[in-house]
C-alpha positions in Angstrom: 37.1 -148.1 191.6 40.7 -148.6 190.2 41.4 -144.9 190.7 40.3 -144.8 194.3 42.3 -148.0 195.0 45.4 -146.4 193.5 44.9 -143.3 195.7 44.5 -145.5 198.8 47.8 -147.3 198.0 49.5 -143.9 197.5 48.2 -142.6 200.8 48.8 -145.8 202.7 52.3 -144.9 203.9 51.0 -141.6 205.3 48.0 -143.3 207.0 50.4 -145.9 208.4 52.8 -143.2 209.7 50.0 -141.3 211.5 49.1 -144.6 213.3 52.5 -145.8 214.3 54.0 -143.0 216.3 57.4 -143.4 214.5 59.5 -140.8 213.0 59.7 -140.8 209.2 61.2 -138.9 206.3 59.5 -136.1 204.6 61.5 -134.9 201.6 64.9 -133.9 203.1 63.5 -133.7 206.6 62.8 -136.1 209.4 59.4 -135.5 211.1 58.1 -136.7 214.4 54.7 -138.4 215.0 53.2 -134.9 215.3 54.7 -134.0 211.8 57.1 -131.5 213.3 60.7 -131.3 211.9 63.0 -133.3 214.0 66.7 -133.0 214.5 68.2 -136.0 216.2 71.0 -135.3 218.6 72.5 -138.6 219.4 75.3 -140.5 221.0 76.0 -144.2 220.3 76.4 -146.9 222.9 80.0 -147.5 221.7 81.0 -151.1 221.8 78.2 -152.2 224.1 76.6 -155.0 222.0 79.4 -155.4 219.5 83.1 -154.7 220.0 84.7 -152.9 217.1 88.5 -152.9 216.9 89.0 -149.3 216.3 86.9 -148.4 219.3 88.6 -151.0 221.5 92.0 -149.7 220.2 92.9 -153.3 219.4 93.2 -153.2 215.6 96.9 -154.2 215.8 95.9 -157.6 217.3 92.1 -157.9 216.7 90.0 -155.8 214.3 86.7 -157.7 214.4 84.7 -158.9 217.4 85.4 -162.6 216.7 89.2 -161.8 216.5 89.0 -159.8 219.8 87.1 -162.6 221.5 89.6 -165.2 220.2 92.4 -163.2 221.6 90.7 -162.9 224.9 90.2 -166.7 225.0 93.9 -167.3 224.2 94.8 -164.8 227.0 92.4 -165.6 229.9 90.5 -168.7 228.8 87.0 -169.4 227.6 85.3 -169.3 231.0 86.8 -166.0 232.0 86.1 -164.6 228.6 82.4 -165.5 228.9 82.3 -163.9 232.4 84.0 -160.8 231.0 81.4 -160.5 228.2 78.5 -160.9 230.6 80.0 -158.3 232.9 80.6 -156.0 229.9 77.0 -156.3 228.6 75.7 -155.8 232.2 77.7 -152.7 232.9 79.1 -150.9 229.8 75.9 -149.0 229.0 73.2 -148.5 231.7 70.3 -146.3 232.7 72.6 -143.7 234.3 74.2 -143.2 230.8 70.8 -142.5 229.2 69.9 -140.2 232.1 73.1 -138.3 231.6 72.6 -138.0 227.8 69.2 -136.5 228.4 70.7 -133.9 230.8 73.4 -133.0 228.2 70.7 -132.2 225.6 70.6 -135.4 223.5 67.3 -136.7 222.3 68.4 -140.0 220.7 70.4 -143.1 221.5 72.0 -145.2 218.7 73.0 -148.7 219.6 75.0 -151.0 217.4 73.9 -154.6 217.7 75.4 -158.0 217.1 73.1 -160.9 216.2 75.0 -163.2 218.6 73.6 -161.2 221.5 70.1 -162.4 220.5 70.5 -165.8 218.9 73.1 -168.5 218.4 75.0 -168.8 215.1 73.4 -171.7 213.0 76.6 -173.8 213.4 76.1 -173.6 217.2 72.5 -174.6 217.3 71.9 -177.6 219.6 69.0 -178.8 217.4 69.4 -177.7 213.7 66.7 -175.2 212.8 65.2 -174.9 216.3 64.6 -171.5 217.9 67.8 -170.5 219.6 66.8 -167.1 221.0 69.0 -165.8 223.8 66.6 -164.1 226.3 69.4 -162.1 228.0 69.9 -160.0 224.8 66.3 -159.2 224.6 66.1 -158.3 228.3 69.0 -155.9 227.8 67.4 -154.4 224.8 64.0 -154.1 226.6 65.8 -152.3 229.4 67.3 -149.8 226.9 63.9 -149.2 225.3 62.5 -148.5 228.8 65.3 -146.1 229.7 64.8 -144.2 226.5 61.1 -144.1 226.9 61.5 -142.8 230.5 63.7 -140.1 229.2 61.5 -139.4 226.1 64.4 -140.2 223.8 64.4 -141.8 220.4 66.2 -145.1 219.8 68.0 -146.2 216.7 68.7 -149.9 216.5 71.7 -150.6 214.1 72.5 -154.2 213.2 76.3 -153.9 212.8 76.9 -157.6 213.3 74.7 -159.3 210.8 75.1 -163.1 210.3 78.0 -163.6 207.9 79.0 -159.9 208.1 78.0 -157.1 205.9 81.2 -156.1 204.3 85.0 -156.3 204.6 85.3 -153.2 206.9 86.4 -154.5 210.3 85.6 -151.1 211.8 81.9 -151.8 211.4 81.4 -155.5 210.7 82.2 -158.8 212.3 83.0 -160.7 209.1 85.2 -163.8 208.8 87.4 -164.5 205.8 87.1 -168.1 204.5 90.3 -170.0 205.1 92.7 -169.7 202.2 90.4 -167.3 200.3 90.1 -163.5 200.1 86.3 -163.3 200.0 84.1 -162.7 203.0 82.2 -165.5 204.6 78.7 -164.3 203.7 
């Protein structure tokens, strides 16, 4: 009995893989749901759901998204900044982009995500600990999933903007340094 249970535990990841339809690693290869070797040819959505200073070419004034947004607010005000962000999210990456990527021979889209597109930071919650999901972020992500599915493309979701940041590299993170300290605000 113990031996068969151990074998079942050992085989479980392979059984699960066959049922999910996801790609997975196999040694040094990536295999598709039919267990064929898969080469992902991908383009990222570049700044769509997180602005990165090096991509925005703004590192001299704003490296992280929160710095970029702060600079925008100082320049055009809070209301126009929010309108700008909404317009950006609505128009920066669309179905036509996924359609074009397919025609160009790509089979995968990689999108960098910021948690603030999907939920409020805890310090901004109207009621502490209550669900603060932002439906607009999920609608945009659902649209991207649909566009990828219609084009038979894989999708890689990459949480670049995790709550608190995930390192001190402003090129890929939206961290904040605590005031008067040199350590990240994790």
